[in-house]
N, CA and C of each residue as an Amber inpcrd file, in Angstrom:
protein
   360
   0.7710000  -1.1780000   0.3040000  -0.1110000   0.1680000   0.0310000
   0.7290000   1.2100000  -0.0560000   0.4620000   2.4440000  -0.7430000
   1.3550000   3.6210000  -0.5790000   0.4160000   4.4790000  -0.0720000
   0.9650000   5.8740000   0.2870000   0.1540000   6.8420000   0.9210000
   0.9110000   8.1940000   0.4880000   0.0980000   9.2180000   0.0850000
   0.8800000  10.6680000  -0.0360000   0.2880000  11.4170000   0.5260000
   1.3460000  12.1380000   1.3600000   1.0130000  12.8680000   2.0330000
   1.3040000  14.5970000   1.6410000   0.9510000  15.4610000   1.7480000
   1.5560000  16.8180000   1.6560000   1.6170000  17.5530000   2.9510000
   2.4350000  17.8260000   3.1560000   3.1250000  18.5160000   4.6810000
   3.4570000  19.7690000   3.8600000   3.6770000  20.8950000   5.2270000
   3.8880000  22.0960000   5.1550000   5.1840000  22.3290000   4.1850000
   6.4100000  21.8090000   4.1210000   7.2010000  21.7460000   3.4190000
   7.5200000  20.4830000   2.2000000   6.8250000  19.8930000   2.0690000
   7.3730000  17.9980000   1.4320000   6.3250000  17.5520000   1.2950000
   6.4650000  16.7790000  -0.1370000   5.6270000  15.5930000  -0.5280000
   6.1260000  14.4130000   0.2610000   5.0700000  13.9320000   1.0690000
   5.6780000  12.3260000   1.7910000   5.1700000  11.1160000   1.0660000
   5.9530000  10.1480000   0.5800000   5.4140000   9.1410000   0.0460000
   5.6020000   7.7820000   1.0430000   4.6890000   7.3500000   1.3930000
   4.9440000   6.4550000   2.3390000   4.4470000   4.9250000   1.9230000
   5.0500000   3.7400000   1.6980000   5.1500000   2.5730000   1.3110000
   4.8950000   1.6330000   2.5810000   3.9690000   0.7720000   2.6950000
   3.9160000  -0.0640000   3.3520000   3.5470000  -1.6200000   2.8460000
   3.9310000  -2.5260000   4.0370000   3.5470000  -3.8240000   3.5510000
   4.4870000  -4.4180000   2.2450000   3.5310000  -5.1040000   1.2140000
   4.3640000  -5.6240000   0.4120000   4.7640000  -4.6390000  -0.7460000
   3.9960000  -3.5640000  -0.8070000   4.5170000  -2.5550000  -1.7930000
   5.9400000  -1.9360000  -1.4850000   5.9740000  -1.9160000   0.2480000
   7.2210000  -1.3270000   0.5840000   8.4790000  -2.5240000   0.2650000
   7.9410000  -3.8020000   0.6310000   9.3780000  -4.7860000   0.1630000
   9.2570000  -5.1770000  -1.3840000   8.5220000  -4.5460000  -1.9610000
   8.8020000  -4.5920000  -3.7460000   9.4270000  -3.6400000  -3.9330000
   9.3760000  -2.4090000  -3.2850000   9.9450000  -1.1490000  -3.9650000
  11.6490000  -0.8430000  -3.0560000  11.9050000  -1.7860000  -2.0420000
  12.9830000  -1.5760000  -1.5120000  13.0880000  -0.2900000  -0.3860000
  11.6120000   0.2330000  -0.2300000  12.1070000   1.9510000   0.2340000
  10.7270000   1.4950000   1.1380000  10.5920000   2.4220000   2.3480000
   9.2250000   2.6550000   3.2220000   8.8450000   3.8220000   3.0900000
  10.0220000   4.8980000   2.7080000   9.3470000   6.4310000   2.9690000
  10.3450000   7.2820000   2.0500000   9.7260000   8.3310000   1.5190000
  10.6200000   9.1650000   0.6750000   9.9110000  10.2820000   0.7290000
  10.5460000  11.4650000   1.0080000  10.1650000  12.7360000   1.4410000
  10.8550000  13.9750000   0.2830000  10.1080000  14.1110000  -0.4670000
  10.6530000  15.1150000  -1.3170000  10.1390000  17.0710000  -1.2300000
  11.1470000  17.2580000  -0.7800000  10.8100000  18.8420000  -0.6140000
  10.2280000  19.4160000  -1.7730000   9.3080000  20.3810000  -1.4810000
   8.3500000  21.1750000  -2.5690000   9.9040000  21.9510000  -3.3370000
  10.8070000  22.5870000  -3.0660000  11.6710000  23.5130000  -3.4230000
  12.1870000  22.3630000  -4.7870000  12.0970000  21.2270000  -4.7240000
  13.0470000  19.9800000  -5.6320000  11.9380000  19.6430000  -6.5640000
  10.8020000  20.1350000  -6.5460000   9.4950000  19.6170000  -7.6950000
   9.4850000  20.7800000  -8.5360000   9.8600000  20.3210000  -9.7550000
  10.2310000  21.0660000 -10.8590000   8.6290000  21.5530000 -11.5040000
   7.9380000  20.2750000 -12.0220000   6.9510000  19.9690000 -12.4720000
   5.9900000  19.0040000 -12.1000000   4.4980000  19.1730000 -11.9290000
   3.5690000  17.9640000 -11.4540000   2.5470000  17.2690000 -12.7230000
   2.7520000  16.3940000 -12.9370000   1.8320000  15.8830000 -14.1460000
   0.6890000  14.8830000 -13.1410000  -0.5310000  15.0250000 -14.4640000
  -1.6120000  14.1210000 -13.6660000  -1.6510000  12.9760000 -14.4410000
  -0.5570000  12.5220000 -14.7730000  -0.3420000  11.0680000 -15.6770000
   0.9530000  10.5940000 -15.3220000   1.1810000   9.3670000 -15.9080000
   2.6610000   8.9150000 -15.8730000   3.2560000   9.5400000 -17.2500000
   4.6740000   9.9470000 -16.4970000   5.1790000  10.5190000 -17.6300000
   6.8090000   9.8490000 -17.5320000   7.2840000   9.0220000 -17.9380000
   8.8430000   8.5800000 -17.8640000   9.1620000   8.0780000 -19.3090000
  10.1770000   7.6030000 -19.5420000  10.8660000   7.0960000 -20.6890000
  10.3880000   5.5160000 -20.7030000  10.0140000   5.0330000 -21.9250000
   9.5650000   3.6770000 -22.0730000  10.6510000   2.9120000 -21.8140000
  11.8990000   3.3450000 -21.5890000  12.9860000   2.1650000 -21.5950000
  13.6920000   2.5600000 -19.9850000  13.5160000   2.0730000 -18.9790000
  14.2700000   2.1510000 -18.0940000  14.7210000   0.7880000 -17.3820000
  16.2050000   1.1300000 -16.5590000  16.4910000  -0.4160000 -16.3650000
  16.1220000  -0.5780000 -14.7420000  15.3300000  -1.1450000 -14.4580000
  15.5260000  -1.6720000 -13.2570000  16.5780000  -1.7930000 -12.1270000
  17.1760000  -1.2230000 -11.0220000  18.3380000  -1.4150000 -10.3240000
  18.0340000  -1.6790000  -8.9010000  16.6250000  -1.8980000  -8.6750000
  16.2960000  -1.8960000  -6.9220000  14.6490000  -1.8570000  -7.0060000
  14.1700000  -3.0740000  -6.7990000  12.7230000  -3.1290000  -6.8910000
  12.0430000  -4.1190000  -7.7490000  11.0470000  -4.1670000  -7.9850000
  10.0520000  -4.7940000  -8.6510000   9.4810000  -4.3500000  -9.9230000
   9.6710000  -5.2790000 -11.0210000   8.6520000  -4.8280000 -12.2500000
   8.1130000  -6.2370000 -12.9020000   6.8030000  -6.3760000 -12.6160000
   6.1240000  -7.2490000 -13.1430000   4.7480000  -6.9980000 -13.7520000
   4.5290000  -6.9150000 -14.7950000   3.6480000  -6.7330000 -15.7250000
   3.3600000  -5.1930000 -15.4290000   1.9050000  -4.8740000 -15.2840000
   2.0770000  -3.4060000 -14.9230000   2.5810000  -2.8560000 -13.7400000
   2.6960000  -3.7450000 -12.8190000   3.5640000  -3.3810000 -11.2720000
   4.7800000  -2.9150000 -11.3710000   5.4090000  -1.7350000 -10.9440000
   6.5790000  -0.8430000 -11.1640000   6.7290000  -0.2990000  -9.6080000
   7.4500000  -0.9340000  -8.7730000   7.7960000  -0.3970000  -7.7870000
   9.4610000  -0.3270000  -7.7760000  10.1410000   0.7780000  -7.3360000
  11.1880000   0.8680000  -6.6110000  12.2250000   2.2180000  -7.6760000
  13.5130000   1.5560000  -7.9620000  14.4610000   2.5360000  -8.0290000
  14.9570000   2.0910000  -9.8870000  14.7780000   2.9120000 -10.6460000
  15.1570000   2.8850000 -12.1530000  16.1020000   4.0660000 -12.4900000
  16.9620000   3.6170000 -13.3740000  17.8580000   4.2710000 -14.1230000
  17.3810000   4.4920000 -15.5040000  17.5050000   5.8820000 -15.9330000
  17.5950000   6.0990000 -17.3620000  18.6100000   7.0480000 -17.9590000
  18.4190000   7.4220000 -19.3360000  19.5960000   7.6310000 -19.9710000
  19.6070000   9.1850000 -19.0980000  18.5620000   9.7210000 -18.4870000
  18.8260000  11.0930000 -17.9240000  18.9630000  11.4280000 -16.4350000
  19.1160000  10.3530000 -15.9480000  19.2080000  10.0440000 -14.4510000
  18.2470000   9.2180000 -13.7720000  17.7450000   9.0940000 -12.3340000
  17.1790000   8.0600000 -11.7880000  15.7740000   8.1830000 -11.5490000
  14.5560000   7.5370000 -11.5190000  13.4850000   7.3760000 -11.3540000
  13.0800000   6.6700000 -10.0290000  12.1280000   6.9000000  -9.3420000
  11.3430000   6.5240000  -8.5500000   9.9860000   6.0610000  -9.0400000
   9.5720000   4.5550000  -9.1300000   8.2270000   4.3930000  -9.6510000
   7.3840000   3.5530000  -8.4430000   6.1410000   4.0180000  -8.4460000
   5.0360000   3.1140000  -7.2820000   3.8850000   3.3410000  -7.7630000
   3.7280000   2.0370000  -8.7980000   2.5680000   1.9620000  -9.4450000
   1.9580000   0.6190000  -9.8410000   0.9080000   0.3670000  -9.5620000
  -0.1040000  -0.8750000 -10.1980000  -0.8390000  -0.3390000 -11.7880000
  -1.4310000   0.6100000 -11.5790000  -2.2880000   0.8610000 -12.2110000
  -1.7150000   2.6510000 -13.2250000  -1.4150000   2.4660000 -14.3500000
  -0.4470000   3.6050000 -14.9350000  -1.5910000   4.4410000 -14.8780000
  -2.9740000   4.4140000 -15.3350000  -3.8800000   5.2840000 -15.4090000
  -4.2340000   6.1800000 -14.3030000  -3.4500000   5.9250000 -13.0420000
  -3.8200000   6.8200000 -11.9250000  -2.5620000   6.9820000 -11.3690000
  -1.6130000   7.6040000 -12.0130000  -0.4360000   8.1950000 -11.4500000
  -0.2000000   9.8580000 -11.5320000   0.2760000  10.2230000 -10.4760000
   1.0890000  11.4490000 -10.6340000   2.3560000  11.5490000 -11.1640000
   3.1740000  12.0690000 -11.6650000   4.5570000  12.1180000 -11.9530000
   5.0800000  13.5880000 -11.3920000   6.2810000  13.3470000 -10.7220000
   6.7190000  14.5230000 -10.4700000   8.3240000  14.9830000 -11.2690000
   8.0800000  15.6580000 -11.7320000   9.7180000  16.2340000 -12.6660000
  10.5680000  17.0680000 -11.4320000  11.2510000  16.4220000 -11.0560000
  12.5240000  16.7030000 -10.1240000  13.8680000  17.6600000  -9.9710000
  14.3750000  18.4540000  -9.6930000  15.4760000  18.8960000  -9.5820000
  16.3450000  18.8360000  -8.6320000  17.7410000  18.6170000  -9.0170000
  18.8070000  18.6440000  -7.7380000  18.1710000  17.8740000  -6.5550000
  17.3740000  16.7760000  -6.7990000  16.7670000  15.7660000  -5.7090000
  17.9300000  14.6610000  -5.4290000  18.4730000  14.4420000  -4.3000000
  19.1760000  13.1840000  -4.1630000  18.2980000  12.4110000  -3.5300000
  18.6660000  11.0920000  -3.4160000  18.0910000   9.7740000  -2.7580000
  19.6970000   9.0850000  -2.4020000  20.3820000   9.0360000  -1.4560000
  21.2770000   9.0290000  -1.1840000  22.2880000   9.3780000  -2.0350000
  23.0190000   8.9250000  -2.8050000  24.3400000   9.5680000  -3.8230000
  23.5430000   9.6770000  -5.1030000  22.5240000   9.5530000  -5.4070000
  21.8510000   9.4160000  -6.7000000  20.9470000  10.0950000  -6.8990000
  21.3170000  11.1380000  -7.5990000  20.2520000  12.2260000  -8.4820000
  19.0130000  11.4310000  -9.0730000  18.0160000  12.1900000  -8.7470000
  16.4950000  11.6530000  -9.1150000  15.8250000  12.7280000  -9.9610000
  15.6260000  12.2670000 -11.4240000  15.1550000  13.3130000 -12.1200000
  13.4170000  13.4580000 -11.9510000  12.9470000  11.9860000 -11.7370000
  11.5050000  11.8680000 -11.5010000  11.2080000  11.0680000 -10.3040000
   9.6570000  11.1880000 -10.0230000   8.8520000  10.3010000  -9.0290000
   7.5920000   9.8900000  -9.9310000   7.1480000   9.0860000 -10.0230000
   5.7010000   8.2780000 -10.4530000   5.0900000   7.5920000  -9.5700000
   3.8690000   7.9070000  -8.9950000   3.2590000   7.8160000  -7.8220000
   1.8500000   6.9970000  -8.1330000   1.1320000   6.2100000  -7.7220000
  -0.0070000   5.9420000  -8.1530000  -0.9330000   6.4910000  -6.8600000
  -2.0790000   7.2470000  -7.3150000  -2.9050000   7.9870000  -6.0170000
  -4.4500000   7.6500000  -6.2710000  -5.0500000   7.7760000  -5.6890000
  -6.4350000   7.7610000  -5.8940000  -7.2510000   8.5290000  -7.2150000
  -6.9800000   9.9700000  -7.0280000  -7.4750000  11.1160000  -8.0390000
  -6.2640000  11.7270000  -8.5690000  -5.5890000  11.4150000  -9.5640000
  -4.1260000  12.3310000 -10.1330000  -4.7140000  13.6870000 -10.1390000
  -5.7580000  13.9740000 -10.8000000  -6.2740000  15.5140000 -10.8610000
  -6.1720000  16.2460000  -9.9490000  -6.9450000  15.6240000  -8.5050000
  -6.8200000  16.4500000  -7.3560000  -5.7020000  16.4300000  -6.7930000
  -4.6700000  15.1300000  -6.8320000  -3.4970000  15.3720000  -6.0210000
  -2.5300000  16.1260000  -6.7210000  -2.6590000  16.3190000  -8.2370000
  -1.4790000  17.0950000  -9.0580000  -2.0050000  18.6060000  -8.7420000
  -3.3840000  19.0330000  -8.9680000  -3.7190000  20.2990000  -8.4620000
  -3.3860000  20.6700000  -6.9260000  -3.2700000  20.1870000  -5.8470000
  -3.1700000  20.2620000  -4.8650000  -1.4820000  20.4310000  -4.5340000
  -0.9660000  19.8390000  -5.0050000   0.6660000  19.6250000  -5.2220000
   1.0200000  20.9460000  -5.7600000   0.3030000  21.1600000  -7.0590000
   0.8190000  22.6550000  -7.9550000   0.2960000  24.0090000  -6.7380000
  -0.6540000  23.9450000  -6.5070000  -1.0020000  24.7950000  -5.5130000
   0.1210000  25.4600000  -4.4770000   0.5510000  24.2650000  -3.8830000
   1.8830000  24.3720000  -2.7610000   2.6450000  25.1370000  -3.2960000
   3.1870000  24.4860000  -4.7670000   4.2070000  25.0920000  -5.2050000
   4.3450000  26.5110000  -5.7320000   3.1400000  26.7770000  -5.9210000
   2.8600000  28.2190000  -6.2460000   2.7440000  29.1230000  -5.1020000
   2.6190000  28.5550000  -3.8730000   2.5010000  29.7430000  -2.5030000
   3.7670000  29.5960000  -2.1910000   4.2750000  31.0230000  -1.9210000
   5.6560000  31.2740000  -1.6510000   6.0050000  30.6480000   0.3010000
């Protein structure tokens, strides 16, 4: 299971149960200052190399490497995903360029994040 929380300064992605085991991660906190663009859809390159996590059919959980950097993916249904384009965001020693996360309502979640990005 995954949960996305909008805090005062950041987006918090919390993974539990099997999702946490598949992604090899339990929690990611992305400060708003590192979010460049928010999309209410899946927006990642078609070819990514999985280097930590699970990829079985439509299920993508974990850390993937693309030509332009690292991606964090956590979704089963690609039609219910928000994508965060990131700038200068590091998890450990790796620079991440995007995170794609499944949410219940991508349009509402993307809109809520965009509002927080526009608020000084």
